[in-house]
Wavefront OBJ file of the C-alpha trace (Angstrom):
o trace
v -89.679 -98.259 -207.056
v -86.267 -96.794 -207.604
v -83.951 -95.568 -204.857
v -80.205 -95.182 -205.113
v -78.222 -96.362 -202.094
v -76.210 -93.138 -202.077
v -79.176 -90.757 -201.923
v -79.202 -88.569 -198.767
v -82.216 -88.811 -196.463
v -83.763 -85.464 -197.575
v -83.763 -86.703 -201.170
v -85.324 -90.034 -200.216
v -88.051 -88.397 -198.105
v -88.705 -85.772 -200.804
v -89.113 -88.388 -203.515
v -91.451 -90.458 -201.315
v -93.613 -87.431 -200.639
v -93.618 -86.436 -204.312
v -94.692 -89.888 -205.379
v -97.546 -89.713 -202.889
v -98.623 -86.338 -204.257
v -98.737 -87.727 -207.831
v -102.032 -89.360 -206.716
v -103.628 -85.913 -207.286
v -103.290 -86.411 -211.056
v -105.870 -88.323 -213.172
v -105.092 -92.045 -213.173
v -104.318 -92.207 -216.879
v -101.809 -89.412 -216.571
v -100.160 -91.159 -213.591
v -99.857 -94.405 -215.508
v -98.207 -92.731 -218.473
v -95.989 -90.156 -216.796
v -95.824 -90.930 -213.087
v -92.524 -92.863 -213.030
v -90.633 -90.535 -215.404
v -91.804 -87.503 -213.408
v -90.622 -89.100 -210.146
v -87.240 -89.903 -211.775
v -86.808 -86.329 -212.992
v -87.769 -84.953 -209.563
v -85.311 -87.291 -207.839
v -82.506 -86.090 -210.123
v -83.469 -82.447 -209.405
v -83.453 -83.128 -205.647
v -79.983 -84.700 -205.837
v -78.696 -81.760 -207.863
v -80.299 -79.224 -205.436
v -78.739 -80.906 -202.377
v -75.373 -81.147 -204.042
v -75.257 -77.532 -205.227
v -77.241 -75.595 -202.653
v -78.035 -77.774 -199.701
v -81.287 -77.578 -197.782
v -82.290 -74.096 -198.944
v -82.017 -75.189 -202.590
v -84.187 -78.194 -201.816
v -86.829 -75.912 -200.196
v -86.739 -73.666 -203.253
v -87.178 -76.669 -205.518
v -90.218 -77.788 -203.488
v -91.715 -74.288 -203.719
v -91.332 -74.265 -207.551
v -92.554 -77.872 -207.838
v -95.638 -77.253 -205.703
v -96.764 -74.256 -207.777
v -96.164 -76.216 -210.968
v -98.028 -79.245 -209.657
v -101.102 -77.214 -208.709
v -101.139 -75.628 -212.152
v -100.666 -78.883 -214.073
v -103.164 -80.851 -211.999
v -105.839 -78.268 -212.798
v -104.861 -78.268 -216.446
v -104.917 -82.051 -216.731
v -108.431 -82.303 -215.256
v -109.611 -79.459 -217.510
v -108.011 -80.434 -220.823
v -108.561 -84.124 -220.238
v -112.296 -83.616 -220.021
v -112.417 -85.133 -216.509
v -115.618 -84.182 -214.776
v -114.800 -82.711 -211.377
v -117.336 -84.545 -209.261
v -117.777 -83.772 -205.611
v -115.947 -86.984 -204.785
v -112.944 -86.007 -206.895
v -112.853 -82.531 -205.395
v -112.955 -83.905 -201.868
v -110.124 -86.287 -202.581
v -107.992 -83.516 -204.082
v -108.826 -81.232 -201.173
v -107.465 -83.931 -198.843
v -104.150 -83.923 -200.633
v -104.173 -80.122 -200.617
v -104.667 -80.180 -196.813
v -101.712 -82.531 -196.307
v -99.469 -80.503 -198.506
v -100.691 -77.207 -197.008
v -99.827 -78.369 -193.500
v -96.295 -79.305 -194.621
v -95.709 -76.038 -196.489
v -97.027 -73.863 -193.709
v -94.779 -75.570 -191.187
v -91.688 -75.178 -193.381
v -92.633 -71.573 -194.073
v -93.206 -70.798 -190.402
v -89.818 -72.224 -189.409
v -88.040 -70.403 -192.263
v -89.684 -67.048 -191.465
v -88.705 -67.316 -187.831
v -85.013 -67.779 -188.503
v -82.906 -64.793 -187.415
v -81.881 -62.156 -189.962
v -78.628 -63.226 -191.597
v -75.545 -61.647 -190.058
v -72.139 -63.158 -190.420
v -71.154 -61.807 -187.000
v -74.136 -63.385 -185.240
v -73.375 -66.911 -184.011
v -77.117 -67.759 -184.047
v -77.364 -66.909 -187.720
v -76.553 -69.419 -190.445
v -75.799 -68.893 -194.167
v -79.140 -70.474 -194.986
v -80.863 -67.537 -193.226
v -80.035 -65.330 -196.213
v -82.719 -67.267 -198.053
v -84.974 -68.669 -195.351
v -86.850 -65.486 -194.593
v -87.447 -64.865 -198.271
v -88.992 -68.307 -198.729
v -90.917 -68.341 -195.437
v -93.815 -65.983 -196.285
v -94.623 -67.415 -199.737
v -94.551 -70.993 -198.401
v -96.755 -70.132 -195.398
v -99.224 -68.242 -197.593
v -99.505 -71.098 -200.074
v -99.925 -73.530 -197.126
v -102.825 -71.463 -195.767
v -104.533 -71.455 -199.191
v -104.232 -75.237 -199.484
v -105.503 -75.802 -195.895
v -108.494 -73.580 -196.754
v -109.147 -75.797 -199.766
v -109.095 -78.785 -197.462
v -111.653 -77.181 -195.194
v -113.895 -76.612 -198.173
v -113.592 -80.314 -198.884
v -114.580 -81.061 -195.296
v -117.562 -78.750 -195.680
v -118.702 -80.693 -198.761
v -118.096 -84.015 -197.102
v -119.564 -83.413 -193.644
v -121.645 -80.277 -194.028
v -124.941 -82.090 -194.705
v -124.592 -83.894 -191.349
v -122.998 -81.116 -189.359
v -126.088 -78.911 -189.044
v -125.359 -75.312 -188.098
v -121.754 -76.213 -187.356
v -121.062 -76.253 -191.095
v -120.726 -72.504 -190.704
v -117.550 -73.111 -188.718
v -115.938 -74.982 -191.629
v -116.935 -72.171 -193.992
v -115.578 -69.546 -191.612
v -112.366 -71.493 -191.268
v -111.872 -71.679 -195.047
v -112.509 -67.959 -195.566
v -110.345 -66.978 -192.588
v -107.407 -68.970 -193.973
v -107.620 -67.077 -197.265
v -107.684 -63.763 -195.311
v -104.629 -64.898 -193.376
v -102.806 -65.774 -196.606
v -103.545 -62.308 -197.988
v -102.141 -60.849 -194.779
v -99.015 -62.931 -195.100
v -98.402 -61.705 -198.657
v -99.083 -58.123 -197.547
v -96.481 -58.498 -194.799
v -93.961 -59.584 -197.378
v -94.604 -56.426 -199.416
v -95.001 -53.928 -196.514
v -94.339 -55.136 -192.975
v -95.459 -51.782 -191.561
v -99.004 -52.084 -192.951
v -102.087 -53.910 -191.660
v -100.886 -57.201 -193.133
v -99.922 -58.496 -189.716
v -103.445 -57.930 -188.378
v -104.999 -59.755 -191.318
v -102.582 -62.624 -190.926
v -102.986 -62.921 -187.162
v -106.810 -62.493 -187.088
v -107.257 -64.841 -190.035
v -105.223 -67.519 -188.216
v -107.132 -66.949 -184.971
v -110.554 -67.334 -186.582
v -109.478 -70.282 -188.751
v -108.207 -72.291 -185.850
v -111.041 -71.226 -183.581
v -113.584 -72.324 -186.209
v -111.813 -75.667 -186.562
v -111.880 -76.149 -182.777
v -115.573 -75.280 -182.592
v -116.380 -77.772 -185.351
v -114.275 -80.267 -183.404
v -116.470 -79.834 -180.303
v -119.567 -80.590 -182.387
v -117.810 -83.462 -184.064
v -116.948 -85.157 -180.780
v -120.671 -85.318 -180.036
v -121.926 -86.256 -183.537
v -118.893 -88.316 -184.578
v -119.032 -87.232 -188.224
v -115.613 -88.551 -189.188
v -115.098 -92.235 -190.025
v -112.403 -92.365 -187.289
v -110.052 -90.089 -185.321
v -112.902 -87.813 -184.322
v -110.708 -85.827 -181.945
v -108.491 -84.481 -184.763
v -110.373 -81.225 -185.527
v -110.454 -80.176 -181.854
v -106.781 -81.106 -181.277
v -105.767 -79.271 -184.471
v -107.592 -76.056 -183.670
v -107.821 -75.531 -179.935
v -104.270 -74.678 -178.990
v -103.875 -71.368 -180.862
v -107.031 -69.612 -179.606
v -106.382 -71.254 -176.223
v -102.876 -69.843 -175.830
v -104.021 -66.411 -177.099
v -106.843 -66.257 -174.551
v -104.520 -67.528 -171.811
v -101.989 -64.850 -172.681
v -104.665 -62.194 -172.535
v -105.882 -63.338 -169.138
v -102.288 -63.523 -167.843
v -101.613 -59.967 -169.000
v -104.808 -58.711 -167.441
v -104.142 -60.263 -164.064
v -100.359 -59.719 -163.765
v -99.769 -56.660 -165.969
v -97.003 -58.486 -167.859
v -97.018 -60.431 -171.097
v -96.771 -64.233 -171.107
v -93.491 -65.047 -172.800
v -93.460 -68.546 -174.285
v -90.175 -70.020 -175.596
v -90.054 -70.135 -179.407
v -89.239 -73.903 -179.280
v -92.459 -74.562 -177.375
v -94.449 -72.508 -179.878
v -92.877 -74.419 -182.794
v -93.705 -77.752 -181.186
v -97.321 -76.655 -180.766
v -97.467 -75.672 -184.428
v -95.944 -78.983 -185.465
v -98.482 -80.945 -183.422
v -101.408 -78.893 -184.779
v -100.272 -79.217 -188.388
v -99.817 -82.942 -187.994
v -103.456 -83.115 -186.885
v -104.453 -81.070 -189.903
v -102.490 -83.407 -192.200
v -104.415 -86.279 -190.529
v -107.695 -84.653 -191.520
v -106.470 -84.416 -195.072
v -105.552 -88.095 -194.979
v -109.089 -88.944 -193.965
v -110.503 -86.882 -196.833
v -108.441 -88.581 -199.566
v -108.229 -92.137 -198.255
v -111.831 -93.235 -197.530
v -113.599 -93.969 -200.842
v -116.616 -95.482 -199.197
v -117.161 -92.405 -197.052
v -116.590 -90.098 -200.021
v -119.099 -91.916 -202.138
v -121.700 -91.482 -199.448
v -121.271 -87.709 -199.788
v -122.252 -87.589 -203.443
l 1 2 3 4 5 6 7 8 9 10 11 12 13 14 15 16 17 18 19 20 21 22 23 24 25 26 27 28 29 30 31 32 33 34 35 36 37 38 39 40 41 42 43 44 45 46 47 48 49 50 51 52 53 54 55 56 57 58 59 60 61 62 63 64 65 66 67 68 69 70 71 72 73 74 75 76 77 78 79 80 81 82 83 84 85 86 87 88 89 90 91 92 93 94 95 96 97 98 99 100 101 102 103 104 105 106 107 108 109 110 111 112 113 114 115 116 117 118 119 120 121 122 123 124 125 126 127 128 129 130 131 132 133 134 135 136 137 138 139 140 141 142 143 144 145 146 147 148 149 150 151 152 153 154 155 156 157 158 159 160 161 162 163 164 165 166 167 168 169 170 171 172 173 174 175 176 177 178 179 180 181 182 183 184 185 186 187 188 189 190 191 192 193 194 195 196 197 198 199 200 201 202 203 204 205 206 207 208 209 210 211 212 213 214 215 216 217 218 219 220 221 222 223 224 225 226 227 228 229 230 231 232 233 234 235 236 237 238 239 240 241 242 243 244 245 246 247 248 249 250 251 252 253 254 255 256 257 258 259 260 261 262 263 264 265 266 267 268 269 270 271 272 273 274 275 276 277 278 279 280 281 282 283 284 285 286 287
């Protein structure tokens, strides 16, 4: 494994993540092209950090992610690789991990203040952060929905009626992604409602599946992950509604607290993705 001593930490972490994501490609493709691709990506990261800083690195990741999704599909299709249920579940696990990361970056970028050189809270990076936020969050939601479909294939046969929650979560995530894109085009339209309601139902469905999972213990380990990942968003919404009904005022949570809750939830979702792609024995049992 290559790593130059002078590489900044964002470059090192980006290359490590990229090398992990190369596992989504067919094994023969990784053997032939994995190392050269990682070297090219490392050079691109170094150039992005040198010329544009963190925002250029985020933009590079956005382009790389879209290209990776496209080329992975093409390699499996043109290479004649049969997409078995096991392969799809493994890929959906990687999609879930990447989706959680992209959604978190997109959420943080979209919540930066509007750029204003006379505003001390605004940074030069904010000129680009809001533009990148919505596409990254929407792509993250699509990939998380793909991960939920993988969970449905893996655990649906043993989940009974609760498999409906996983299906609802996958569909709701796609609805939320459509709403996010709509907001980017016209922030005065119903895009916000689609985005918000899609998120609410996706996380509620994940939490409800988590309740069933705690009793049936469907996962090979870490059976509390689905509930921990999903419960906080519907919980805080319901709590805010009750608070407003009883006091007549809205519950105002600090943005930092909200961001920490998102980070915790998305880490739990990434953990679910890790389970999907890292347990060959469990995956084989699903076929």
